[in-house]
C-alpha positions in Angstrom: 39.0 102.8 20.2 42.0 104.6 18.7 41.7 108.1 17.2 44.0 110.2 15.1 43.9 114.0 15.4 45.5 116.0 12.5 45.4 119.7 13.5 48.2 122.3 13.2 46.7 124.6 15.8 48.6 123.5 18.9 46.0 124.8 21.4 43.1 123.1 19.6 45.2 119.9 19.1 45.9 119.8 22.8 42.2 120.4 23.7 41.1 117.6 21.3 43.7 115.3 22.7 42.6 116.0 26.3 38.9 115.7 25.6 39.2 112.4 23.6 41.6 110.9 26.1 39.2 111.8 28.9 36.4 110.1 27.0 38.3 106.8 27.0 40.0 106.9 23.6 43.6 106.2 22.7 44.8 109.3 20.8 47.6 109.9 18.4 48.2 113.5 17.1 49.9 115.1 14.1 50.6 118.8 13.5 51.1 118.8 9.8 49.7 117.1 6.7 52.7 114.9 5.9 52.8 113.4 9.4 49.1 113.0 9.5 49.0 111.3 6.1 51.8 108.9 7.1 50.0 107.9 10.4 46.7 107.4 8.7 48.3 105.4 5.9 50.2 103.0 8.2 48.3 102.7 11.4 44.7 101.4 12.1 42.4 104.0 13.4 38.7 103.9 14.3 38.2 107.5 13.5 40.3 110.4 12.1 39.7 114.0 12.9 41.3 116.0 10.0 41.7 119.7 9.6 41.7 120.9 6.0 44.1 123.8 6.3 47.3 122.1 7.1 51.0 122.9 6.4 53.0 120.6 4.1 50.0 118.8 2.8 46.4 119.9 2.8 43.5 117.9 4.2 41.7 117.3 0.9 44.8 115.8 -0.7 45.4 113.6 2.4 41.8 112.3 2.3 41.9 111.7 -1.4 45.1 109.6 -1.2 43.8 107.6 1.8 40.6 106.7 -0.1 42.5 105.8 -3.3 44.6 103.4 -1.1 41.3 102.0 0.3 41.9 103.4 3.8 38.3 103.3 4.8 38.3 104.5 8.4 35.7 107.2 9.2 37.0 110.7 8.8 35.5 113.9 10.4 36.9 117.0 8.7 37.2 120.4 10.5 36.4 123.4 8.4 36.2 127.2 8.8 32.5 128.2 9.3 32.3 130.5 6.3 34.0 128.1 3.8 31.0 126.1 2.6 33.1 125.0 -0.4 35.5 123.2 1.9 32.7 121.2 3.3 31.6 120.2 -0.2 35.1 119.3 -1.3 35.7 117.4 1.9 32.6 115.3 1.5 33.3 114.7 -2.2 36.8 113.6 -1.3 35.4 110.9 1.0 34.8 112.5 4.4 32.1 110.9 6.6 31.2 114.0 8.5 32.3 117.6 9.1 32.4 120.1 11.9 32.7 123.9 11.5 35.1 125.9 13.7 34.5 127.0 16.3 32.6 124.1 17.8 31.5 122.7 21.1 33.7 119.8 22.2 30.6 117.8 23.3 29.3 118.0 19.7 32.6 116.6 18.4 32.6 113.8 20.9 29.0 112.9 19.9 30.0 112.8 16.2 33.0 110.6 17.0 30.7 108.2 19.0 28.3 108.1 16.1 31.0 107.3 13.5 32.4 104.5 15.8 29.0 103.0 16.1 28.2 103.2 12.4 31.5 101.7 11.4 30.9 98.7 13.6 27.2 98.3 12.6 25.4 99.7 15.7 22.6 102.2 15.3 21.8 102.7 19.0 24.0 104.5 21.6 23.6 101.5 24.0 25.2 98.1 23.1 24.2 94.9 24.9 26.1 91.7 25.1 24.2 89.2 27.3 23.7 90.9 30.7 26.4 93.5 29.9 25.3 96.9 28.7 27.6 99.7 27.4 26.2 103.3 27.2 28.5 104.9 24.7 27.2 108.4 25.6 28.3 108.2 29.2 31.0 105.4 29.0 29.0 103.6 31.7 29.1 99.8 31.8 26.4 97.8 33.7 25.9 94.1 34.3 22.3 93.0 35.2 21.7 96.7 35.9 24.6 97.2 38.3 27.4 99.5 37.4 30.7 97.9 36.7 33.8 99.8 37.7 36.6 99.5 35.2 40.1 101.0 34.7 40.6 103.0 31.5 42.3 100.1 29.8 39.7 97.6 30.9 37.1 99.9 29.5 38.8 100.4 26.2 39.2 96.6 25.8 35.6 95.8 26.7 34.2 98.7 24.6 36.1 97.5 21.5 34.9 93.9 22.0 31.3 95.0 22.5 31.4 97.3 19.4 32.6 94.2 17.4 30.5 91.6 19.1 29.8 88.4 17.3 33.2 88.2 15.5 36.6 87.0 16.6 39.0 89.8 17.5 42.7 88.9 17.5 45.1 90.0 20.2 47.1 91.9 17.5 44.0 93.9 16.5 43.2 94.7 20.2 46.7 95.9 20.8 46.6 98.1 17.6 43.3 99.7 18.6 43.8 100.1 22.3 47.1 101.8 22.6 48.7 105.0 21.3 51.6 104.8 18.8 54.3 105.4 21.3 52.9 103.1 24.0 55.0 100.1 24.9 52.8 97.4 23.4 52.7 93.9 24.7 50.0 91.5 23.6 50.4 89.6 26.8 48.8 92.4 28.7 45.6 91.7 26.8 45.3 88.4 28.6 45.7 90.1 31.9 42.9 92.6 31.1 40.7 89.8 29.9 41.2 88.0 33.2 40.3 91.1 35.1 37.2 91.7 33.1 36.0 88.1 33.7 36.2 88.8 37.4 33.9 91.7 37.0 31.4 90.4 34.4 30.1 86.8 33.7 33.1 84.9 32.4 31.3 83.3 29.5 30.4 86.6 27.9 33.9 86.8 26.6 34.8 83.7 24.7 38.4 82.6 24.0 38.8 81.2 20.5 41.9 79.2 20.8 44.7 80.5 18.6 42.6 83.3 17.2 41.5 85.7 19.9 38.3 86.6 21.7 34.7 87.0 20.8 31.8 88.6 22.7 28.3 87.3 22.3 25.9 89.5 20.4 23.0 91.3 22.0 19.4 90.2 21.6 18.8 92.8 19.0 21.7 91.7 16.9 21.4 87.9 17.0 
């Protein structure tokens, strides 16, 4: 999953980047409203974390313009604890959730996980695809009850496919959602990671749809 953090406080931006990267997300960051607006308007993100008090362009204006342009990615706004009016304005502008500063990083990560699940149609924190189970709270993958050890990129790829189980996901979409903006993107690496995953989980769980991409089977509760 790919996350955009728009926060002008350099220390907080760095802390968010570190925590989200450590949780397995690909993270892009912006330090002012204009850069944040541009990235959110031109790049596909699974979740955006948006501060409201930004230089050059405020968070409410950014959010309103995104929504007018039908940019529908989930947005979590960051607000000052005593500014209840900001929370109301943010939600009315199209935010999906808010978090008041200061906050615990674990709470933010839980809210990010919840937005990712909701956007892909999953209510539970555990996602099943055949014998493969993903616990989104712990980033733990098991197959028939046995833990599967994955590299960070293997995990990102498998998690994205599992969140979008039952539909065909193109290589282009995978590349756009697995790598940061400045990463040297090569769609051929997707095939390499798919090959590695098929050696670690049953190969038929990930179906190749010739000319289109890949599809993971749905879990029993989603069939």
